[in-house]
N, C-alpha and C positions, 0 to 999 in steps of 0.2 A: 794309498797313506800307508796300507799294512805293509807294501812292499817295500817303502822307505823306512820303516822301523826294522824290518827282516833284514836289509841290508846293513843297518847301523848295529844290529846284533852280530851279525856275521863277520864284521870289520872291528867287533870287540869294541863299540862305542857304546852300547847300551847294554844292561844287563841281560842275561839269556831270560826273557820271558816270552809268553805268548804275545805277539805284536799287534794282534786285534785287541787283546786286552788293554794294551798300552795305549793303544789310538783311542779306545771309548774312556779310559781314565783320564786323558788330556781332554777330551771333547767333554766328558762329563763335567770336569771343573769349570769349564768356562760357559757351558749351559747354566749350571746353577748359580755361578757368579752374576751373569745376566739376570735371573730370575730374581735374585736378591736385589740387585740393584733397581729392577723394576718396581718391586714391591717396597722400596724405600727402606731397605735394611741398610744399606751403604752406599756411598757415592764411588763410583768408579771414574778412575782419573787416568791418564796416560802412564803415570808413575805406577799405579797399583796394577794396571794390566801388565806392564813390563815386568815388574815384580813376580806376578803370578805366573807368566810365561817362562821365566827364568827358574823359578821353583819347580815347575813341572818338568823342564827338561832336566833340571838337577836330580830330580826324583829317579831318573831312568838311567841317567849317564854313568858309565863306568870312569872313574878316576882314582887316581893314587891317594889315599887318604892319610897316607904317613907324612 
């Protein structure tokens, strides 16, 4: 997985960050979402999972914000 992130950084698709950190940031997001769901804090749906995936990718994706 780290290699995939590193390639995206080299191709200027992702912010230049430590790819291992980026993988853990995304992995951790979903681990804690699942834990919260299992503890009844909130319900997960296809829409909420898709939204979380989109937000995680947006957090690291380089794009023109002008």
